[in-house]
C-alpha positions in Angstrom: 6.7 36.5 48.4 3.6 36.0 50.4 0.0 35.8 49.4 -1.5 39.3 49.8 -5.2 40.0 49.2 -4.3 41.6 45.9 -2.3 38.6 44.7 -5.1 36.2 45.8 -7.7 38.3 43.8 -5.4 38.2 40.8 -5.0 34.5 41.2 -8.7 34.0 41.3 -9.3 36.1 38.2 -6.6 34.4 36.2 -7.8 30.9 37.3 -11.4 31.7 36.2 -10.0 33.1 32.9 -8.7 29.6 32.2 -4.9 30.1 32.5 -2.8 27.2 33.6 -1.0 27.2 37.0 2.3 27.7 35.2 1.0 30.8 33.3 -0.4 32.2 36.5 2.8 31.7 38.4 4.7 33.4 35.6 2.3 36.4 35.7 2.3 36.7 39.5 6.1 36.3 39.8 7.8 35.1 42.9 5.7 31.9 43.2 6.0 28.5 41.6 3.5 26.5 39.7 3.1 24.1 42.7 2.5 27.1 45.0 -0.3 28.3 42.7 -1.9 24.8 42.7 -1.7 24.6 46.4 -3.4 28.0 46.9 -6.1 27.1 44.4 -6.9 24.0 46.4 -6.9 25.8 49.7 -9.2 28.4 48.3 -11.5 25.7 46.9 -11.3 27.0 43.3 -11.3 23.6 41.7 -14.1 24.4 39.2 -13.3 26.6 36.2 -15.5 28.7 34.0 -13.2 27.9 31.0 -11.0 24.8 31.0 -7.3 25.5 30.6 -6.2 25.5 27.0 -3.7 22.7 26.0 -0.5 23.9 24.6 -0.8 21.5 21.6 -3.8 20.3 19.5 -5.7 17.3 20.8 -5.9 15.7 17.3 -3.0 14.3 15.5 -2.1 15.7 12.1 -2.4 13.2 9.2 0.9 11.6 8.2 2.4 12.6 4.9 2.0 10.1 2.0 5.0 7.8 1.6 7.0 8.3 -1.6 6.4 5.7 -4.3 8.8 2.7 -4.1 11.9 3.0 -6.1 13.0 0.2 -8.5 15.8 -0.8 -6.0 13.3 -1.2 -3.1 12.9 -4.7 -1.7 9.9 -6.6 -3.1 8.4 -10.0 -2.2 7.8 -11.8 -5.5 5.8 -15.0 -5.4 6.5 -17.6 -8.1 3.5 -18.3 -10.4 1.5 -21.4 -9.2 0.0 -23.7 -11.7 -3.6 -24.8 -11.2 -2.6 -28.5 -11.1 0.4 -28.0 -8.8 1.0 -30.2 -5.7 -0.7 -29.1 -2.5 2.7 -27.8 -1.1 2.9 -24.0 -0.8 4.6 -22.1 -3.6 8.2 -21.1 -2.9 8.7 -17.4 -2.2 11.9 -15.7 -3.3 13.1 -12.4 -2.0 14.8 -9.7 -4.1 17.9 -8.5 -2.2 17.9 -4.9 -1.3 21.0 -2.7 -1.2 22.4 -2.4 2.3 22.6 1.0 3.8 19.2 2.2 2.6 17.9 3.6 5.9 18.8 6.8 7.7 18.0 7.8 11.2 14.9 9.5 10.0 13.6 6.7 7.8 14.5 3.8 10.2 11.3 1.9 11.1 10.4 -0.6 13.9 10.9 -3.7 11.8 14.0 -2.6 9.9 17.6 -3.9 10.5 19.5 -1.4 12.7 23.0 -2.5 11.7 25.1 0.6 11.3 27.0 1.0 8.1 29.9 3.5 7.9 31.3 6.1 10.2 28.6 7.8 12.4 30.4 11.1 12.1 30.3 11.1 8.3 27.5 12.3 6.0 27.2 8.9 4.3 26.3 7.0 7.6 23.3 4.7 7.2 21.7 1.6 8.6 21.1 -1.7 6.8 17.4 -1.2 6.6 16.4 -4.7 5.5 13.5 -6.5 7.1 14.5 -7.5 10.6 13.7 -10.9 12.1 13.1 -11.4 15.9 16.1 -9.3 16.7 16.9 -5.7 15.8 18.9 -7.0 12.9 18.2 -8.9 9.6 19.2 -12.6 9.4 22.6 -11.8 7.9 23.6 -9.3 10.6 22.1 -11.3 13.4 24.5 -14.2 12.5 27.4 -11.7 12.9 26.0 -10.1 16.1 24.9 -13.2 17.9 27.7 -15.7 17.7 27.2 -19.1 19.5 29.1 -19.6 22.7 32.3 -21.7 22.0 32.8 -24.7 24.2 35.8 -24.6 26.4 38.5 -27.1 25.7 38.9 -29.5 28.6 42.2 -29.1 30.3 44.3 -32.3 30.1 47.1 -33.4 32.4 49.7 -31.5 30.5 47.7 -28.3 30.8 47.4 -28.8 34.5 51.1 -29.4 34.9 51.9 -26.3 32.9 49.5 -24.2 35.0 51.1 -25.5 38.3 54.6 -24.7 37.1 53.7 -21.0 37.1 53.0 -21.1 40.8 55.9 -23.3 41.9 
């Protein structure tokens, strides 16, 4: 469809009312959003009486409060330090948490992402422990990142056995 005088007048009115290019294109029919934007620029309608209304609010809604920690949640417990103790830092022990405590919805940035169980089952979870420098906790990182094994140097007997295949 072309730009008739009637359609141009409708475009000007809708643009001044603050509608977006997509909304205008939908109301006019037969034109795309980009065609509306191009026509607006050719007509010099860059200024608006009312700015276009964003589809979503500008502010972010406050996050819901986290539930109180359950007794099985991991906690960092420091050993009591005596006043006359040596200048060395007090040892810190960690309470082990149960693996499989995180779901897809509760998995955070610094949580172990080691999958536990079958992804197609309802009981599928992730480890959820505190992750180190990798996406996994220290225990799962040892499993995931195995050191490269050195190759055994081929001796004379290995070389002779290899050559026999080709002779």
